[in-house]
N, C-alpha and C positions, 0 to 999 in steps of 0.2 A: 305198392312200389311204382314210381312214375318211370315212364319210358326214357331211355337214354336220349340225350339231346338230338342226336342225328335222326332218331325215329320220331321226333316231334315236328318235324318239317311238315307243314300244310300240304296235303295231297288233293288231287281231283277226286280220288276215290281211294279208300284204304286198302291198297293193293301193293304187294311186292311181286314183280314179275319174276318167275323162276328161271333159273339158268338152264338152258336146254342145249344138249350136245348138237353140234354142227350149227343149229338153227340161231343161236344168240351170238351176235357179233357186235361191233361198234355201231353200226348202223341201227340195228334194232334197239340196243341199249340207249342210245342217245334219243332216239325217237320216244321210247318209253318215258325216260326222265323228262323230256320236254313236253310230254302229254301229261305230266303230273302224277306219275306212279314210279316207284322205285325200280329201276331196271337192273339186270344182272347177267352175267355170262360165266361159263366155266372157264377157268384159266387154260385148260387144256385145248379149248377152241382155237387159241392162238398158236399157230404152228408155222414155223419152229418156235421154240421157247423164246427166242430173241424178239419175237413180235409182240410179246405180251406188253412190254413197256410202251411200245408204239401205239397199241390199242388203248391203254390207259390214258396216254396223252391225248389221243384223238378224241375220246369220250369227254375228257375233262375240258378241252379246248372248245368242243362243239357245244357243250352245256353252257360254258361261260359266254360264248358269242351269242347264243340264243337268249340268255338272260339279259345280256347288255342291250340287245335289239328289242327285247319284249319285257320291260321293267315290271310289268304288272302280271307277268305270266308265272304259273306255278312250275318251277323247275326242281325236280326231285334228285336226291343223291343216287349213287349206284353202288353195286355190290359185285364182288368177284367170288365165284365158287371154287373151292379147293377140294380135291378128292384126296383124302388122306389114307386111303386103302394102300396096302403094300405094293399093289400093282403100278402105282403112279410114281415112276422113276424120276419125274420132274418136280416133285413136291418142294425140295429144298431150294431149287433155282427159282421157281415161281414164287415162293414165299419171300425170297430175298427181294424180288422185283415188287411184290405187293408192299413190303415194308418201306422200300425206297420211295415209292409213289404215295405212301400213306393212304391206301385205299380205306374209305371210311367204314364200309361194312364188308365183312368176309363171312361167307357161308361155307360151313364145312359138311362133308358127306363121307359116309362109309368109314366111320371111325371117329373117335374123339381123342385128340392129342393135346396134353397140357403145353407142350413146347410151342405148337402152332398158336394156341390162344395167348400165350405169353408174348410171342413176337408181334401179334396184332395189338395187343394191349400196350406194347412199349411205345407207340406213337399215338395212342388214343383212340384206336379203332375198336369196333366191337365185332363179336363173333356170334352168329347164329347158327346153330347146329341142327341138322334135320335127323329125325328119329321116327321110328314106326311103332313104338310101344312105350309104356311108362318106365320100364326097366332101362332102356337106353336113355330115356329123358334124364333119370337120376344120374346115370353115369356121365352124361354130358355136362351138366351143371357142376358135378363134383370135380370135373377135370377143368373147369374154368370158362365154359361157354357163358355168354351173357344172356342168350335167349334161345328159344327152341322153335323149330318148324315141325309141326305134328303132320306126318305124311300118312294120310288115312287111305282107306280103300278108294279105288277109282283114280288115283293120281296118274299122270303120264310118267313114262319111263319107270324107273325103279319105284316101287310103291309097296305100302303095307296092305294089311288085310282088315284092320279094325275099323269099325264105324267111327266117324268123327265125334259123336257124342260122348261115348265112354272115354275115348282117347283124351279129349279136351278136359273132360270132368275129372279124370284121374290126375292129370297134370295139375289142374287148377287147385286140387286139394292141398298141395304143398308148394306150388311155384307161383308167385305173383309177378314174375318179370315178363319181358317181351315174349309173346307167343303168337306164331302164325299157323294157319291151318291150310293144308294142301289136300286136295282130293276132289276131282270132278267139279271144280269151281270155274264156270265160264260164262255166268250170268250174274247180273247185279243182285238178283234176289238171293242168290247163293252167298255173295259176299256179305250181305246183311245177315244172313243165317250163321255164317262163320263168327261174326261179332256177338251175336245173340248167344252163341253156344259158349262164349268166353274167350275167343281169340282177339288179338289186337288188330291183326291184318289177315286178309285173304292172300294166299300164295297162288298165283294164277300163271300157267304156262301155255297149255294147248290152245287157249283162245287167241294166242299171238302167233300160232304156227301159219295161219292162212294170210298173214299180213304182208303187204308189199315188201316190208323191210326184213322179214325173216329169211335167213340164208339156207333155205331148202329148195329143192326142185319143184317145178310147177305141178308135177303129178302128186307130190306130197300135199302141197297146199289144197288142191282140188279134191283129194281124197278125204281131207279133214272136213271140208265142207259137205261133202256127199255122204259122210259116215254118221252113224248114231251110236249110242252107248252099246248096243248089241254087237257092234262091229269091233269092239276092243277085246283083245285076247290077253289073258294074264299068263305069263309062262316064264320059266327059267332056262329055257333051252338055249337062248342065244348068249347069255353072259354068265350064267350060273347063278344069277341073282334074280328074283322074281321081278317082273316089271309088265307094264301094259303096252301093247303094240297094236297097230292097225291091222286088222285081219286081211285087207286087201293087199298090203305090202308083203304079207307072209305067203298068201296064195299066189301072188305074182311070180314067186320063185318055185311054184310047183309043190309046195308043202300043204299038208292037210292041217289047217289051223286048229282043228279039234282033236287031232292025234299026233301032236308034236313029240319027237323023241326027247329023252332026258339029256341033260348037259353031258357032253363028252369029256369035259375036264373040270378043274376046280374053277372057283369064281374068277372071272376076268371082266369086271364091270366096265372097263374102258375099251378094250379092243376085242371083245368076244365075237363069236359068230359060229356059223354051222357050215364047214367046208368054205366055199368061196362066198357064201352069203354072210355079210358083216352086219353086226348090230349097228343101229343108228344110221349107217350109210344106206343099207338096203332094206332092213327091217325097221319100220318107222315107229317110234315112241309116240303115244298119245294117250290122253286121259278120257275118262268116260263122260265128261260134261260137254263133248263137242256137238251135241244136238243143238246147242245154243249158237253155234258158229254157222250161220245160214248163208254167208256170202264172204267173198274176198274183199279186202279193203286195206286201208293204212292203219298203222298203230294208233294215230289220233282218232280215227273214226271208231276203232275198237274200244278205246278208253272212254269216248263220249257215249257210246252204247252202254257200257258197263255203268257209268255214272248215272245216266238217265234211268236205267233199270233199278239201280240201287236207290236213287231218290224216290222213284215211284213206289218201290216196295216199302220203303220206310214210311212214306205217307200213308200208304194203305194200311200198314200195321198200326200206325198212330190212330187211324180212324177206328180200326177194329177194337183196339184196346181201349180207346176212349168210349166207344159204345158199350163195351163189356162192363167198364167201370160204373156206368149209369144204371145197369141192370140190378 
């Protein structure tokens, strides 16, 4: 099966930037698109809801102006993430705005809804649904999603527990449509590995947290640069749904990151917390791949790094496989 036309757009590197709570806004998304990767943001980051349409216009106009001024540049499309979990009281209103603006790619999370898929299909958009196992993958496609985002172990924010290799392999046994891989991907070598494993794109989030354009506080950006994989804590304490968080942001609030309490209420993936400590705002999501993020910089610099690493890894692999073929 060939990719939908919107996903055939030439990219600097085969990356879809994942939507990050708080961090992803118009400035970050436009910079990602203009650097040649597909940018995205959660609809819920636009607050109040009336701001969502303004954000969509801002990104569209910025990309169009950049493309006009740089006719040889790669300008990628963008996506909006919709949380379809019952805790999202804004879903219907946000979906209407997405349909009105004909958002080309919609990423759905925490549930698969045929009515949401049908609404996006009504104007020619496509839906990519994120899943953490093969069972959920089947349900997503059965309910009308066009493609899948396999969220493997190590991904920032809400994440699964499976290794990417069996997860991708099980999905590819029956599904030949668009497939993205998420989970600790912050280096060009890992992007190449995602493609080798059977994905069409890598889904990259945490690598963009330390960029100038990310809408997070300076301490968050600096902690990303200073942290390693061992500094990521997997817990359901803060939202009732397991996710990966920066150890330093947990300990900054006087909590023992190795002995966190169980969730005190049911799943609340959007506005969860522990007392006055709020998920996303105070306890910072991040993936295990951040050891590759060695410095602060712009989105363009980050994409340039990923592309250079990707090309170097591909060339090195070509040399190795070529040499092996001669033996």
